[in-house]
Residue frames relative to the residue before (quaternion, step in Angstrom):
aa qw qx qy qz dx dy dz
X 1.0000 0.0000 0.0000 0.0000 0.00 0.00 0.00
X 0.4533 -0.6972 0.4869 0.2670 3.49 -1.08 0.85
X 0.3176 -0.7108 0.6022 0.1766 3.52 -1.30 0.59
X 0.1600 -0.8030 0.5722 0.0461 3.57 -0.95 0.88
X 0.1597 -0.7096 0.6516 0.2151 3.54 -1.21 0.38
X 0.3335 -0.7852 0.5142 0.0886 3.49 -1.09 0.93
X 0.0572 -0.7507 0.6563 0.0488 3.60 -1.11 0.59
X 0.1664 -0.7734 0.6085 0.0630 3.63 -0.89 1.01
X 0.1537 -0.7830 0.6018 0.0326 3.50 -0.85 1.12
X 0.1650 -0.7664 0.6140 0.0916 3.62 -0.74 0.90
X 0.0989 -0.7996 0.5921 0.0191 3.56 -0.51 1.26
X 0.4117 -0.7405 0.4665 0.2542 3.72 -0.60 1.03
X 0.6836 -0.5275 0.3087 0.3989 3.55 -1.16 0.49
X 0.6760 0.5060 -0.3339 0.4190 3.67 0.99 -0.55
X 0.4865 0.6656 -0.4456 0.3489 3.64 1.23 -0.03
X 0.3548 -0.7497 0.5143 0.2182 3.51 -0.86 0.88
X 0.6405 -0.5150 0.3730 0.4306 3.58 -1.10 0.32
X 0.6620 0.4979 -0.3261 0.4556 3.64 0.94 -0.75
X 0.6550 0.4711 -0.3343 0.4871 3.65 0.91 -0.60
X 0.5798 0.5746 -0.3307 0.4737 3.64 1.06 -0.73
X 0.7067 0.4649 -0.2784 0.4550 3.50 0.77 -1.09
X 0.6578 0.5094 -0.3243 0.4502 3.61 1.02 -0.78
X 0.6014 0.5508 -0.3472 0.4630 3.55 1.15 -0.66
X 0.6858 0.4750 -0.2471 0.4930 3.59 0.87 -1.08
X 0.6626 0.4792 -0.3322 0.4700 3.65 0.91 -0.64
X 0.6069 0.5520 -0.3438 0.4569 3.61 1.00 -0.62
X 0.6566 0.5109 -0.2726 0.4833 3.54 1.02 -1.06
X 0.6720 0.5097 -0.2959 0.4485 3.54 0.99 -0.87
X 0.7270 0.4436 -0.2657 0.4518 3.63 0.89 -0.94
X 0.8211 0.3107 -0.1655 0.4494 3.50 0.78 -0.92
X 0.7309 0.3831 -0.2224 0.5191 3.60 1.27 -0.35
X 0.3522 -0.7694 0.4395 0.3014 3.53 1.43 -0.11
X 0.3519 0.7222 -0.5093 0.3084 3.54 0.96 0.98
X 0.1656 -0.7621 0.6091 0.1439 3.49 -1.21 0.46
X 0.5414 -0.6516 0.4284 0.3143 3.54 -1.13 0.59
X 0.1066 -0.8156 0.5610 0.0937 3.61 -0.56 0.99
X 0.8076 -0.0281 0.0301 0.5883 3.66 1.02 -0.57
X 0.0162 -0.7775 0.6258 0.0603 3.49 -1.06 0.64
X 0.1097 -0.8135 0.5701 0.0342 3.61 -0.63 1.08
X 0.1201 -0.7557 0.6404 0.0664 3.58 -1.03 0.76
X 0.2235 -0.7971 0.5499 0.1106 3.52 -0.68 1.22
X 0.7167 -0.4793 0.3250 0.3885 3.42 -1.35 0.26
X 0.6809 0.4807 -0.2825 0.4748 3.61 1.02 -0.66
X 0.6286 -0.5733 0.3319 0.4075 3.66 1.27 0.02
X 0.5664 0.5914 -0.4145 0.3971 3.58 1.16 -0.18
X 0.2591 -0.7733 0.5616 0.1400 3.50 -1.27 0.38
X 0.0858 -0.7610 0.6333 0.1112 3.54 -1.14 0.46
X 0.1211 -0.7814 0.6118 0.0222 3.49 -0.78 1.13
X 0.1690 -0.7704 0.6100 0.0767 3.47 -0.98 0.98
X 0.1151 -0.8181 0.5627 0.0288 3.56 -0.54 1.16
X 0.0705 -0.8024 0.5921 0.0263 3.68 -1.04 0.54
X 0.0072 -0.7496 0.6616 0.0149 3.53 -1.31 0.57
X 0.5499 -0.6289 0.4597 0.3013 3.44 -1.20 0.92
X 0.3232 -0.7096 0.5980 0.1855 3.50 -1.16 0.85
X 0.1671 -0.8089 0.5616 0.0478 3.49 -0.58 1.31
X 0.0283 -0.7926 0.6090 -0.0077 3.55 -0.61 1.05
X 0.4050 -0.7372 0.4892 0.2307 3.57 -0.60 1.20
X 0.4754 -0.6486 0.4976 0.3252 3.61 -1.02 0.64
X 0.4736 -0.6531 0.5090 0.3002 3.62 -1.05 0.79
X 0.1914 -0.7637 0.6059 0.1138 3.46 -1.09 0.81
X 0.3303 -0.7271 0.5740 0.1808 3.63 -0.98 0.86
X 0.2617 -0.7396 0.5975 0.1657 3.57 -0.84 0.97
X 0.1047 -0.7831 0.6102 0.0588 3.52 -0.90 0.97
X 0.5440 -0.6480 0.4334 0.3103 3.62 -0.76 1.01
X 0.8109 0.1768 -0.1976 0.5216 3.56 -0.74 1.07
X 0.5645 0.6250 -0.3910 0.3714 3.58 1.13 -0.23
X 0.7274 0.4024 -0.2367 0.5030 3.56 1.12 -0.56
X 0.6095 0.5911 -0.3767 0.3704 3.62 1.05 -0.20
X 0.5540 -0.6092 0.4356 0.3637 3.62 -1.07 0.45
X 0.1422 -0.7908 0.5923 0.0596 3.56 -0.83 0.95
X 0.3535 -0.7717 0.4939 0.1886 3.57 -0.40 1.29
X 0.6801 0.4975 -0.3076 0.4420 3.66 1.02 -0.54
X 0.5291 0.6414 -0.4060 0.3793 3.62 1.21 -0.01
């Protein structure tokens, strides 16, 4: 199962849809975030929840002689 890190953005009620779209697009392009949830409240404010996958590289085990060049191979 994938693990995600989350970022919550609170956009005030005076924020237009175009400005909100631009903010979310910048986070997606430069921070590799994706939109997980967008909530619009009765007072006009918005809360956007962004997520991105946590990538953890697999550990490698070094074995003596395993990485050296073998002329007999």
